[in-house]
N, C-alpha and C positions, 0 to 999 in steps of 0.2 A: 606519583613523582620520587620522590624525599625515596622510598625503599629501593627505587631501580639508579637511583644517582648511588646513594651504599649497597649497590647490590653490586658497582660497577668500582667503587671504591676500596670494596672485597672488606665492609667490615657488614658486620648482618645487625638486621632487629638486634629491639634488647632478648625477646623471647626465644628467637632463635640461639643467642649467645650463652641468652639462658639455660635455653634445652641441651644445650652441646654438654654446658658444665657441670648443671646437673646428669647427665651421662659418662661420662668424664669420671664420677665421686668427688666433685669437689665438694668440700665445704660449708665456700665460701666464693660470693659472688657482689663483686664490684664491678659499678661503672659508672659511668656517668649521662646523666641524661640530659640535652639541653630541650627547652621542653616550647613550643609555638606563642610568641607574644599575641596570637590574636586568639587558641583558643584558651584561655583563663584556667592553663595546668589540667585539664579534664583531657590531658592528651598524658601528661606524669603521672594523672590517676588509673589511664587506659593502661598502661605498660609497666603500674606496680601492680596491679591484679592481675594481669597472662604474667608477668612473671609468680605471683603468689601460686598461684591456677597452678603451675609447672609444679606449688608444689615447695617451697625457697619462704621464710618467713623472714620481712623487712626488720629487718636493725636497725639504720639509723638510714638520715637521711638530711642529709646539709644543705643548701644554698650558697651558692655565690654568683658573681658578680651585680651586674643593674643589663638593661634591657636587652637585647640582644644574643650579649655575650652573656644573661642571667640561667645558671645550670645548678643541676640538684645533682650531689656526688651520692648517690643508692649502694648500700649494703644491705647483702640477702645472703642470709641461714638458714644451712638443713636443722629444718626443726629438730 
């Protein structure tokens, strides 16, 4: 459901955006990720794992906000 909504808004899922950045030859991939509060950051861990499976390495992660506004700023680099 969320992927359908993001598709309509033209915001690709994190793994698609990371794949596009990798194919474009980018050296850094930065993304803001909003984990679902009901998932206890399991969706965040899955997103990081999906991006790292493409070849990116997590360089830093910083959390900001509270409650529904809580998000992670993720920075990935090429190895």
